[in-house]
N, C-alpha and C positions, 0 to 999 in steps of 0.2 A: 575904276574905273573896279575894281572890284565892285562896289555897291553899283555900279549898273549891271550889270552882272545877275549878281540878290532884287536889283528891281524888275529886270527881265523873268527873271523863271518862277515866283513872284504873280506877275500877271499873267503870266504864263497855267500855272497853275490857279489864279483864280479862272481865270476862264474860262478851263476845260470844268471844276467844281460848279457854275451854272453855267453851264455846255446843258441844255434840254434836246436828247434826241428823246428818239422812240425807242432807237431800233439798237437800243444797248441789252444787253442778252447778264444779266447781274442772279445768279442763282437767288439772290433772300427776295428779291421783283416780280421771281416766274414763283415762286412761293405766297408769296403770299396773297397774288390773283389768284394761284387753282386754287390758297383758303379762305379767300371769298367767296368764287368762286359756288365755292363747298354750303359756306353759309346764306347766302342768297337763295340754291336751290330751294331749302326748305322751307325759309321766310315767304315763294313767290307761291308752297304749291301749295301754303293752311287755309291762304287769302283768298282762291280757287273753290277750296273744298269747301267755306265755311261761306256763307248769306251773305249778299252784298249790306254793310250795315254804313257802309258809307250814301248820308243825306244828297251830295249834289250826285252822286253814280245812278240815285235810284228814279229821278227828276224827271224825262222825257217832256221833252223840246221841241216848241220848229215855229216855226213863221205861223205866226198870225197868236201868238198865246197870249195872253194877260199875264203877268208877272210883276210882284216887287219887288224893286232893287233897293238892298244896303249901296245905300255913297260918304262914305267920309261920317255914316254913325247912326242916319238917316234912312228916308226908307221913303224912297217916291211908289205909286204904279209907271210901272212901261210895256211895251208890247213888241214883242221879242219880232223882228232883228229875221237879225241868224243866227245856228245854230254854226259850232266847231268843235267836236267834242276828241278832234285824239289835242288840240292843246288844252282842251278844257275856261273857253272859253264864250261867256253869247255877247251878240249886238242888239244894243238892247234901242227901242225910241220910248221916250219918259218925257210923261204931258209934259207940254209948260215947259216947254224948247225944242228948238230946231234941228240943230245935229244929234246925230250914234252913239249910241255909247257904250265898247267896247269893254267889255268886265270880266271877270272868277262867275265862271260857273256855280261855286262856291255862296256868289250875291246873289245867286236867282232862288225865290221860293215860288216856286206854279198857283195864281193867286184861281180857291176853290167854286 
């Protein structure tokens, strides 16, 4: 009988330890979140103050632009079908292929 009580107690303890609730008010969690927010504020402020250095961010693409797309290590000529700047994705029509491909904005370079 004692073994059964210990087994039930252990299972109850294991379940509460694994339970994930978002409304726990643990003092350590609040401090960690405040520290993370404080550290994130200066980091986000400095890129906004400095000019954009990312090549993917500086590319302005629109539908119909001729681009070079890097897929699987090889570069291919393509035409932009659509651009999703929020998701940093570009849908392109690669020459010689029937279907459109969605690729990351960083895999696209504009042809001159």
